[in-house]
VEXDREN-2710 file (C-alpha; in Angstrom, 1 decimal):
% VEXDREN-2710
k/r/px/py/pz
1/MET/100.2/117.7/88.2
2/LEU/97.5/119.5/90.1
3/VAL/98.1/121.8/93.0
4/LEU/95.4/121.4/95.6
5/SER/94.0/124.5/97.3
6/ASN/94.6/125.3/100.9
7/ARG/91.3/123.9/101.9
8/TRP/92.7/120.4/101.5
9/ALA/95.8/121.0/103.7
10/GLU/94.0/120.2/107.0
11/VAL/92.2/117.2/105.5
12/LEU/95.5/115.7/104.3
13/THR/97.6/116.4/107.3
14/ALA/95.0/114.8/109.6
15/GLN/95.5/111.5/107.7
16/PRO/98.6/109.2/107.8
17/GLU/101.2/109.1/105.1
18/THR/101.4/106.1/102.9
19/GLY/105.2/106.4/102.8
20/MET/107.8/109.0/103.4
21/GLY/106.2/112.3/102.2
22/TYR/103.4/110.9/100.1
23/GLN/99.8/109.6/100.4
24/ILE/97.8/107.3/98.1
25/VAL/94.3/108.6/98.2
26/SER/90.8/108.2/96.8
27/ILE/89.1/111.4/95.6
28/ARG/85.3/111.7/95.6
29/LEU/84.1/114.2/93.1
30/LYS/81.0/116.4/93.5
31/ASP/79.2/114.5/90.8
32/GLY/79.6/111.2/92.8
33/ARG/82.4/109.7/90.8
34/ARG/85.5/108.3/92.7
35/ILE/89.1/108.4/91.5
36/ASP/91.3/105.8/93.2
37/ASN/95.0/105.4/93.5
38/VAL/95.9/109.1/93.3
39/THR/99.4/110.0/94.6
40/VAL/99.6/113.3/96.6
41/VAL/102.9/114.8/97.6
42/GLY/103.0/118.0/99.7
43/GLY/99.5/119.1/98.6
44/VAL/100.2/118.4/94.9
45/ILE/98.5/115.6/93.0
46/SER/101.6/114.2/91.3
47/ARG/100.1/111.2/89.6
48/LEU/96.5/110.4/88.5
49/PRO/95.3/107.2/86.8
50/ASP/95.1/107.4/83.0
51/THR/91.3/107.3/83.1
52/VAL/91.0/110.8/84.7
53/PRO/89.7/113.4/82.2
54/ASP/91.6/116.6/81.3
55/TRP/88.9/118.8/82.8
56/PHE/89.5/117.5/86.4
57/SER/90.3/120.4/88.8
58/ASP/90.4/121.2/92.5
59/GLU/86.9/122.7/92.4
60/ASP/85.5/119.2/91.3
61/ILE/86.6/117.6/94.6
62/GLU/84.1/116.7/97.3
63/ASP/86.4/114.7/99.6
64/ILE/89.9/113.1/99.8
65/VAL/90.6/110.0/101.8
66/VAL/93.9/108.2/102.3
67/LYS/93.5/104.6/101.2
68/HIS/97.1/103.2/101.0
69/GLY/96.0/101.1/98.0
70/THR/97.9/99.6/95.3
71/GLY/98.5/103.0/93.9
72/VAL/101.0/104.7/91.7
73/TYR/104.2/105.0/93.8
74/LEU/107.0/107.5/93.4
75/GLY/110.4/106.2/92.5
END
């Protein structure tokens, strides 16, 4: 799990939920890479694809966009 900083609160609340209380997003990193199918719940990244490196942090994020893809769902 990764708690997102407050700077992402407005970005996430301006976008629709994928389901009750969660969003499936794509995250664009500052180095140009994109991480798809990320589950965000209440400002916390609760699930990341297995391919995401251990060093990934909030400071690496350039943008977050809700995609509603075939993501990792809660349940």
